Every structure is written in structure tokens, then in C-alpha cells.
The first five atom37 places (N, CA, C, CB, O) and aatype in JSON, in Angstrom:
{
  "aatype": [20, 20, 20, 20, 20, 20, 20, 20, 20, 20, 20, 20, 20, 20, 20, 20, 20, 20, 20, 20, 20, 20, 20, 20, 20, 20],
  "atom_mask": [
    [1, 1, 1, 1, 1],
    [1, 1, 1, 1, 1],
    [1, 1, 1, 1, 1],
    [1, 1, 1, 1, 1],
    [1, 1, 1, 1, 1],
    [1, 1, 1, 1, 1],
    [1, 1, 1, 1, 1],
    [1, 1, 1, 1, 1],
    [1, 1, 1, 1, 1],
    [1, 1, 1, 1, 1],
    [1, 1, 1, 1, 1],
    [1, 1, 1, 1, 1],
    [1, 1, 1, 1, 1],
    [1, 1, 1, 1, 1],
    [1, 1, 1, 1, 1],
    [1, 1, 1, 1, 1],
    [1, 1, 1, 1, 1],
    [1, 1, 1, 1, 1],
    [1, 1, 1, 1, 1],
    [1, 1, 1, 1, 1],
    [1, 1, 1, 1, 1],
    [1, 1, 1, 1, 1],
    [1, 1, 1, 1, 1],
    [1, 1, 1, 1, 1],
    [1, 1, 1, 1, 1],
    [1, 1, 1, 1, 1]
  ],
  "atom_positions": [
    [[4.24, -18.38, -1.43], [3.29, -17.25, -1.48], [2.66, -17.21, -2.87], [4.01, -15.88, -1.16], [3.35, -17.24, -3.89]],
    [[1.36, -17.15, -2.89], [0.67, -17.12, -4.19], [0.73, -15.72, -4.78], [-0.8, -17.58, -4.04], [0.96, -14.74, -4.07]],
    [[0.52, -15.64, -6.08], [0.58, -14.35, -6.77], [-0.52, -13.41, -6.27], [0.47, -14.54, -8.29], [-0.32, -12.2, -6.18]],
    [[-1.69, -13.98, -5.96], [-2.81, -13.16, -5.48], [-2.46, -12.51, -4.14], [-4.1, -14.02, -5.35], [-2.73, -11.33, -3.94]],
    [[-1.86, -13.27, -3.24], [-1.48, -12.72, -1.93], [-0.44, -11.62, -2.11], [-0.93, -13.83, -1.01], [-0.48, -10.6, -1.42]],
    [[0.5, -11.83, -3.06], [1.55, -10.83, -3.3], [0.93, -9.53, -3.79], [2.59, -11.35, -4.32], [1.3, -8.45, -3.33]],
    [[-0.02, -9.64, -4.72], [-0.67, -8.44, -5.26], [-1.45, -7.73, -4.15], [-1.62, -8.8, -6.43], [-1.44, -6.5, -4.08]],
    [[-2.1, -8.5, -3.31], [-2.89, -7.91, -2.21], [-1.97, -7.18, -1.24], [-3.7, -9.01, -1.46], [-2.29, -6.07, -0.81]],
    [[-0.84, -7.79, -0.91], [0.11, -7.17, 0.03], [0.69, -5.9, -0.59], [1.24, -8.16, 0.4], [0.82, -4.88, 0.09]],
    [[1.04, -5.97, -1.87], [1.62, -4.79, -2.54], [0.61, -3.65, -2.56], [2.06, -5.14, -3.98], [0.95, -2.5, -2.28]],
    [[-0.63, -3.98, -2.89], [-1.67, -2.95, -2.95], [-1.88, -2.34, -1.57], [-3.01, -3.54, -3.49], [-2.1, -1.13, -1.45]],
    [[-1.81, -3.17, -0.52], [-2.01, -2.68, 0.84], [-0.88, -1.73, 1.23], [-2.08, -3.86, 1.83], [-1.13, -0.66, 1.79]],
    [[0.37, -2.13, 0.94], [1.5, -1.27, 1.3], [1.49, 0.03, 0.51], [2.83, -2.02, 1.07], [1.82, 1.09, 1.04]],
    [[1.12, -0.05, -0.77], [1.05, 1.16, -1.59], [-0.01, 2.1, -1.02], [0.74, 0.81, -3.08], [0.17, 3.32, -1.0]],
    [[-1.13, 1.53, -0.57], [-2.2, 2.35, 0.0], [-1.72, 3.02, 1.28], [-3.45, 1.49, 0.27], [-2.0, 4.2, 1.5]],
    [[-1.01, 2.28, 2.14], [-0.5, 2.84, 3.38], [0.49, 3.96, 3.08], [0.16, 1.75, 4.25], [0.47, 5.01, 3.74]],
    [[1.36, 3.75, 2.09], [2.36, 4.77, 1.72], [1.65, 6.01, 1.2], [3.34, 4.21, 0.65], [2.07, 7.13, 1.5]],
    [[0.59, 5.82, 0.43], [-0.17, 6.95, -0.11], [-0.81, 7.75, 1.03], [-1.25, 6.46, -1.1], [-0.79, 8.98, 1.02]],
    [[-1.38, 7.04, 2.01], [-2.02, 7.71, 3.15], [-0.98, 8.5, 3.94], [-2.73, 6.67, 4.07], [-1.24, 9.62, 4.38]],
    [[0.21, 7.91, 4.13], [1.28, 8.6, 4.87], [1.68, 9.87, 4.13], [2.5, 7.68, 5.07], [1.81, 10.93, 4.74]],
    [[1.89, 9.75, 2.81], [2.29, 10.9, 2.01], [1.21, 11.98, 2.03], [2.58, 10.48, 0.56], [1.52, 13.17, 2.11]],
    [[-0.05, 11.57, 1.96], [-1.15, 12.52, 1.96], [-1.22, 13.24, 3.31], [-2.49, 11.81, 1.67], [-1.45, 14.45, 3.36]],
    [[-1.0, 12.5, 4.39], [-1.03, 13.09, 5.73], [0.11, 14.09, 5.9], [-0.92, 11.98, 6.81], [-0.09, 15.17, 6.47]],
    [[1.3, 13.74, 5.41], [2.44, 14.65, 5.53], [2.23, 15.87, 4.64], [3.75, 13.94, 5.16], [2.67, 16.97, 4.98]],
    [[1.56, 15.68, 3.51], [1.3, 16.78, 2.59], [0.41, 17.83, 3.23], [0.67, 16.27, 1.3], [0.57, 19.03, 2.98]],
    [[-0.54, 17.39, 4.05], [-1.44, 18.33, 4.7], [-0.74, 19.0, 5.88], [-2.72, 17.61, 5.18], [-1.34, 19.84, 6.56]]
  ]
}
């Protein structure tokens, strides 16, 4: 796995976690 793919995957999962937290917050 290249470093670029790892960063992209991490950013994607962090974004999904943020959306989940925001949805639960509302």
C-alpha cells in the first residue's frame, strides 16, 4: 500500500466518523 493511498483512506474514514458524530449530535 502506498503512502498516498493510506492518507486517502485515513482522510475518508475520518470524514465518515465526523459525519456520524455530527449526525448523532443533531
